[in-house]
C-alpha positions as CSV (number, residue, x, y, z in Angstrom):
1,M,-58.9,-14.7,38.7
2,M,-61.1,-16.9,41.2
3,G,-63.5,-18.8,39.2
4,N,-65.3,-16.7,36.9
5,K,-64.9,-13.5,39.5
6,P,-62.3,-11.0,38.4
7,H,-59.7,-9.7,40.6
8,R,-60.2,-6.6,42.2
9,I,-58.0,-3.8,41.0
10,G,-56.8,-0.3,42.3
11,I,-55.2,2.6,40.4
12,L,-52.8,4.5,42.2
13,G,-52.0,8.0,40.1
14,A,-55.0,7.5,38.5
15,T,-55.3,11.2,37.4
16,G,-51.8,11.2,35.2
17,L,-51.4,10.1,31.8
18,V,-50.4,6.7,32.3
19,G,-53.3,6.3,35.2
20,Q,-55.8,7.4,32.4
21,R,-54.3,4.9,30.1
22,L,-54.7,2.0,32.8
23,V,-58.5,3.0,33.3
24,Q,-58.8,3.2,29.3
25,L,-57.4,-0.4,29.0
26,L,-59.2,-2.0,32.0
27,E,-62.5,-1.0,30.6
28,G,-64.3,-4.4,30.1
29,H,-61.2,-6.4,30.7
30,P,-61.8,-10.0,31.2
31,W,-59.9,-10.6,34.3
32,F,-59.7,-7.3,36.2
33,H,-62.2,-4.8,37.7
34,V,-61.2,-1.4,38.9
35,R,-62.6,-1.1,42.4
36,A,-60.3,2.0,43.3
37,V,-58.6,5.1,42.3
38,G,-55.8,7.1,44.2
39,A,-54.3,10.4,43.7
40,S,-52.6,13.3,45.5
41,E,-54.1,14.7,48.4
42,R,-55.6,17.4,46.5
43,S,-57.8,15.3,44.0
44,A,-58.8,12.7,47.1
45,G,-62.7,13.0,48.2
46,R,-63.6,14.3,44.6
47,A,-65.1,12.0,41.9
48,Y,-62.9,11.1,39.0
49,A,-64.5,13.0,36.4
50,D,-64.0,15.6,38.5
51,A,-60.6,15.4,39.5
52,T,-59.2,14.3,36.4
53,S,-58.5,16.1,32.8
54,W,-59.2,13.5,30.8
55,R,-56.5,13.6,27.5
56,L,-57.5,10.6,25.7
57,P,-59.4,10.4,22.6
58,S,-62.1,8.0,23.9
59,A,-64.8,8.7,26.5
60,M,-64.0,8.5,30.1
61,P,-65.5,4.9,31.1
62,A,-69.1,5.7,32.8
63,E,-68.2,3.4,35.7
64,I,-64.8,4.8,36.8
65,A,-66.1,8.3,36.3
66,G,-67.9,8.2,39.4
67,L,-65.6,6.7,41.8
68,E,-64.2,8.6,44.7
69,V,-60.6,9.4,44.4
70,R,-58.7,7.5,47.6
71,R,-55.7,8.5,49.0
72,C,-52.7,6.7,48.0
73,R,-52.7,4.9,51.4
74,A,-52.2,0.9,51.9
75,A,-55.2,1.2,54.2
76,D,-57.6,2.7,51.6
77,F,-57.2,0.1,49.4
78,D,-57.7,-3.0,51.4
79,D,-60.5,-4.1,49.2
80,C,-58.1,-4.4,46.5
81,T,-56.1,-7.6,45.3
82,L,-53.8,-5.7,43.0
83,V,-53.0,-2.3,42.4
84,F,-51.2,-0.6,39.4
85,S,-48.9,2.1,40.3
86,G,-48.8,5.0,37.7
87,L,-47.2,7.1,40.4
88,D,-44.1,9.7,40.1
89,S,-41.0,7.8,41.2
90,P,-40.5,10.0,44.1
91,V,-44.0,9.3,45.6
92,A,-43.8,5.5,44.6
93,R,-40.5,5.2,46.4
94,E,-42.5,5.9,49.5
95,A,-45.8,4.4,48.6
96,E,-45.3,1.0,47.1
97,P,-42.9,-0.7,49.5
98,D,-46.0,0.0,52.3
99,F,-48.3,-1.3,50.0
100,A,-46.7,-4.7,49.5
101,A,-45.8,-4.7,53.2
102,A,-49.8,-4.8,53.5
103,G,-49.9,-7.9,51.0
104,H,-50.7,-6.1,48.1
105,A,-49.4,-7.2,44.4
106,V,-48.0,-3.7,43.3
107,V,-47.4,-3.7,39.3
108,S,-45.5,-0.6,39.0
109,N,-44.8,1.8,35.7
110,S,-42.4,3.7,38.3
111,S,-38.7,3.7,38.4
112,A,-38.5,3.6,41.6
113,Y,-37.7,-0.1,42.0
114,R,-36.4,-1.2,38.7
115,Q,-32.8,-1.9,40.1
116,A,-33.8,-3.4,43.2
117,V,-32.1,-6.9,43.6
118,D,-35.8,-8.8,44.3
119,V,-37.7,-6.6,42.3
120,P,-38.4,-8.4,38.4
121,L,-38.0,-5.9,35.8
122,L,-40.4,-7.4,33.4
123,I,-41.4,-8.0,30.0
124,P,-43.3,-11.2,29.8
125,E,-42.2,-12.1,26.2
126,V,-38.6,-12.0,27.1
127,N,-37.7,-12.4,30.6
128,P,-40.9,-14.3,32.6
129,E,-38.6,-16.5,34.5
130,H,-37.5,-13.1,36.5
131,L,-40.5,-14.0,38.5
132,G,-38.5,-16.3,40.3
133,L,-37.5,-13.4,42.3
134,L,-41.0,-12.7,44.1
135,T,-39.9,-15.7,46.3
136,A,-37.0,-14.0,47.7
137,Q,-39.2,-10.7,47.7
138,R,-42.2,-12.1,49.7
139,R,-39.9,-13.2,52.7
140,R,-38.6,-10.0,52.9
141,T,-42.0,-8.0,52.7
142,G,-44.1,-10.5,54.8
143,G,-46.0,-11.5,51.7
144,G,-46.9,-8.6,49.1
145,Y,-44.9,-8.0,46.4
146,I,-43.5,-5.2,43.7
147,V,-43.3,-5.9,40.1
148,T,-42.2,-3.1,37.6
149,N,-41.9,-2.9,33.9
150,P,-39.0,-1.1,32.3
151,N,-38.5,2.4,31.0
152,C,-40.8,3.5,27.8
153,S,-37.6,3.3,25.4
154,T,-36.1,0.5,27.1
155,I,-39.4,-2.1,26.3
156,G,-39.3,-1.3,22.7
157,L,-35.3,-2.0,22.7
158,A,-35.4,-4.8,24.4
159,L,-38.2,-6.6,22.5
160,A,-36.3,-6.0,19.3
161,V,-32.7,-7.1,20.6
162,A,-33.5,-10.4,22.8
163,P,-34.2,-12.7,19.9
164,L,-31.1,-11.3,18.6
165,H,-29.0,-11.8,21.9
166,E,-30.6,-15.1,22.1
167,A,-29.7,-16.4,18.6
168,F,-26.3,-14.4,18.1
169,G,-25.0,-13.2,20.9
170,I,-24.4,-8.9,21.4
171,K,-21.2,-7.8,22.0
172,R,-22.0,-4.1,22.1
173,M,-24.9,-1.5,20.6
174,V,-25.3,2.0,20.0
175,V,-29.2,3.6,20.4
176,T,-30.2,7.0,19.2
177,T,-33.7,7.6,20.3
178,L,-36.6,10.0,19.1
179,Q,-38.8,10.1,21.9
180,A,-42.6,11.5,21.7
181,I,-43.9,14.3,23.8
182,S,-46.1,12.2,25.8
183,G,-43.4,10.4,27.1
184,A,-42.9,13.6,29.4
185,G,-46.6,13.0,30.9
186,A,-49.2,15.7,31.2
187,E,-46.8,18.4,32.6
188,G,-44.6,17.9,29.7
189,P,-42.7,20.7,27.4
190,R,-45.2,23.2,25.9
191,A,-46.4,23.2,22.6
192,L,-44.2,26.6,21.7
193,E,-40.8,24.5,23.0
194,M,-41.2,21.5,20.7
195,L,-42.3,23.3,17.6
196,D,-39.6,23.3,14.8
197,N,-37.1,21.9,17.5
198,V,-35.4,18.7,19.2
199,V,-34.3,18.7,22.6
200,P,-31.1,16.4,22.6
201,F,-31.5,15.8,26.6
202,I,-33.8,13.8,28.9
203,P,-33.2,13.6,32.4
204,G,-31.9,10.1,33.3
205,E,-33.3,8.3,29.9
206,E,-29.5,7.6,28.5
207,D,-28.7,5.9,31.8
208,K,-32.0,3.9,31.9
209,L,-31.4,2.5,28.6
210,E,-27.8,1.6,29.6
211,I,-28.4,-0.1,32.8
212,E,-32.1,-1.7,32.3
213,L,-31.1,-3.6,29.4
214,A,-28.7,-5.6,31.2
215,K,-31.0,-6.4,34.1
216,I,-33.7,-7.6,31.9
217,L,-31.1,-10.2,29.8
218,G,-29.8,-11.3,32.5
219,R,-30.1,-14.6,34.5
220,V,-31.8,-15.2,38.1
221,G,-30.4,-17.0,41.1
222,D,-30.1,-17.1,44.6
223,G,-32.7,-14.3,44.8
224,C,-31.2,-11.8,42.6
225,V,-30.0,-10.9,39.2
226,S,-26.6,-11.5,37.5
227,F,-26.5,-8.7,34.9
228,D,-25.6,-9.3,31.5
229,G,-22.7,-7.9,30.3
230,L,-23.6,-6.7,27.0
231,V,-22.3,-2.5,26.4
232,V,-24.8,-0.5,25.2
233,S,-24.5,3.5,24.5
234,A,-27.4,5.8,24.3
235,H,-28.5,9.1,22.9
236,C,-31.9,10.1,23.6
237,H,-34.0,13.1,22.0
238,R,-37.5,14.3,22.4
239,V,-39.1,15.2,19.4
240,S,-42.7,17.2,18.5
241,T,-44.3,13.3,17.7
242,V,-47.0,13.1,20.1
243,D,-47.1,9.1,20.6
244,G,-44.3,6.7,19.4
245,H,-40.6,6.5,20.3
246,L,-38.6,5.8,17.2
247,E,-34.9,4.3,17.8
248,A,-31.9,4.1,15.4
249,V,-30.0,1.0,16.5
250,S,-26.6,-0.2,15.8
251,V,-25.4,-3.6,17.2
252,E,-22.4,-5.7,16.8
253,L,-23.4,-9.7,16.7
254,E,-21.3,-12.7,17.4
255,G,-20.5,-14.7,14.2
256,N,-21.3,-11.6,12.0
257,P,-25.0,-12.6,10.4
258,S,-26.2,-11.1,7.5
259,P,-29.2,-8.8,7.4
260,D,-31.3,-11.7,6.0
261,D,-30.1,-13.5,8.9
262,V,-31.3,-10.9,11.3
263,G,-34.8,-10.2,9.8
264,R,-35.6,-14.2,9.9
265,V,-34.8,-14.5,13.7
266,L,-37.0,-11.0,14.4
267,E,-39.9,-12.3,11.8
268,T,-40.2,-15.7,13.6
269,Y,-40.2,-14.1,17.0
270,R,-43.2,-15.1,19.3
271,G,-41.6,-14.7,22.4
272,K,-42.3,-16.7,26.0
273,V,-45.7,-16.3,26.4
274,G,-47.6,-16.8,23.2
275,E,-49.2,-19.8,24.2
276,L,-50.7,-18.7,27.6
277,G,-53.7,-16.4,26.0
278,L,-52.9,-13.3,27.8
279,P,-55.8,-10.8,26.7
280,S,-53.4,-7.7,25.8
281,S,-50.6,-10.1,24.4
282,P,-49.9,-9.2,21.0
283,E,-50.0,-12.2,18.2
284,R,-46.8,-11.1,17.0
285,P,-44.5,-8.9,19.4
286,I,-42.1,-7.8,16.5
287,V,-43.7,-6.8,13.2
288,L,-40.8,-6.7,10.3
289,R,-41.4,-4.3,7.9
290,H,-39.7,-4.1,4.2
291,E,-40.3,-0.8,2.8
292,P,-37.6,1.7,2.7
293,D,-39.2,4.1,5.2
294,R,-40.9,2.3,8.0
295,P,-41.5,2.5,10.6
296,Q,-43.0,6.0,11.0
297,P,-45.0,6.7,14.2
298,R,-47.9,7.9,12.6
299,L,-48.6,5.2,10.3
300,D,-47.2,2.1,12.6
301,R,-47.7,2.8,16.3
302,D,-50.8,1.4,17.0
303,T,-49.6,-1.8,15.2
304,G,-50.9,-4.7,17.5
305,N,-53.3,-2.6,19.7
306,G,-50.4,-0.8,20.4
307,M,-48.2,-3.6,22.0
308,A,-45.8,-4.7,19.1
309,V,-42.8,-3.4,18.2
310,V,-42.3,-2.6,14.8
311,V,-38.9,-3.1,13.1
312,G,-37.5,-1.9,9.6
313,R,-34.4,-0.9,7.9
314,V,-32.4,-3.7,8.8
315,R,-29.2,-3.5,7.0
316,C,-25.7,-3.7,7.3
317,C,-23.5,-1.2,9.3
318,R,-20.0,-0.1,8.3
319,V,-19.2,0.2,12.0
320,L,-21.0,-2.5,14.2
321,G,-22.3,-4.8,11.5
322,I,-26.1,-4.5,11.6
323,K,-28.5,-1.7,11.8
324,F,-32.3,-0.9,12.3
325,E,-34.9,1.0,13.0
326,L,-37.6,0.2,15.8
327,L,-40.7,1.7,16.8
328,S,-43.1,1.1,19.9
329,H,-46.0,3.0,21.3
330,N,-44.5,4.7,24.7
331,T,-48.0,5.3,26.2
332,L,-49.5,1.6,25.3
333,R,-46.6,-1.0,25.1
334,G,-44.1,1.5,27.2
335,A,-46.3,1.9,29.9
336,A,-50.1,1.2,30.4
337,G,-50.2,-1.7,28.4
338,G,-46.8,-3.2,29.4
339,T,-47.9,-2.8,33.1
340,L,-51.3,-4.4,32.2
341,L,-49.6,-7.2,30.6
342,N,-47.3,-8.0,33.8
343,A,-50.7,-8.3,35.6
344,E,-52.0,-10.6,33.1
345,L,-48.8,-13.1,33.7
346,L,-49.0,-12.7,37.4
347,A,-52.8,-13.6,37.4
348,K,-52.4,-16.6,34.6
349,R,-49.0,-18.2,37.0
350,G,-51.2,-18.0,39.9
351,L,-49.3,-15.2,42.0
352,L,-52.5,-13.0,42.5
353,V,-54.2,-14.0,45.9
354,E,-57.5,-12.5,46.9
355,R,-57.7,-10.6,50.3
């Protein structure tokens, strides 16, 4: 932020579910002001309220409702310092590099560039040092850059296991996810398909969990990330929960710590940016529950304004040593809220330059 003047923000894919969450979260934000919204050709030129099927329980912000939807082209967002991208991956793959080449900071929820060697796959509490990749990336683009957040199921897992990896070291891990319908976006499965049903396949999801975590926990050097060597096996399922991804984790740790040892590490974890005062940062990124039947999506997904990961049932595993359950809000911490927190870290580090 330049003095007391908020940064001018654009949102790409603003009519989709992630875009709507960003619009909701940015209302009244102390550092950012939404200047522009972008969407597909069929929506361009219409008022945001007319182009959007609003799916959130709170009312659409009045100051955004009348904005004219722009095309998702860099030239149409020349009055914005930062653009949030809620674009589908095929569209993002074409559009996001154009915005970076035009000098924009692009903070993306898309998977298109998560594995690019000089693009940070960022969780502020876990790997803020990965912003060091931007030096090499900006040399390549000529000034702008892309920062992306991980997959919605990876974020919760990474937050829960990062302190364990730091304290003990992880040898290998198995995770089974029960993922909410909203994770499939506005065009996800119909109610009739999900009623009395669980779908044991989400395209690409298991690969994302197994690959992304190794990059997030890796080390930065010479303009790229050396991936961590931990081994992850993932099983992913779509269930009839509206919001909140529940994950069952079994993990083998160095030194065979007890459940009490693991619980103490999780309960005292505050992450690497807790002292920065980022507006969207939860006071406690991990909340440990001790009840035998928690966490539950309906009861726990809004913990820390939907930005905290809730962990429970930390206990012995007869195969790998330790097992537990975790829950994270997939459209808040796992998507729009995580993207917003990344942008706040960029602003705090002075990495947003007014155009």
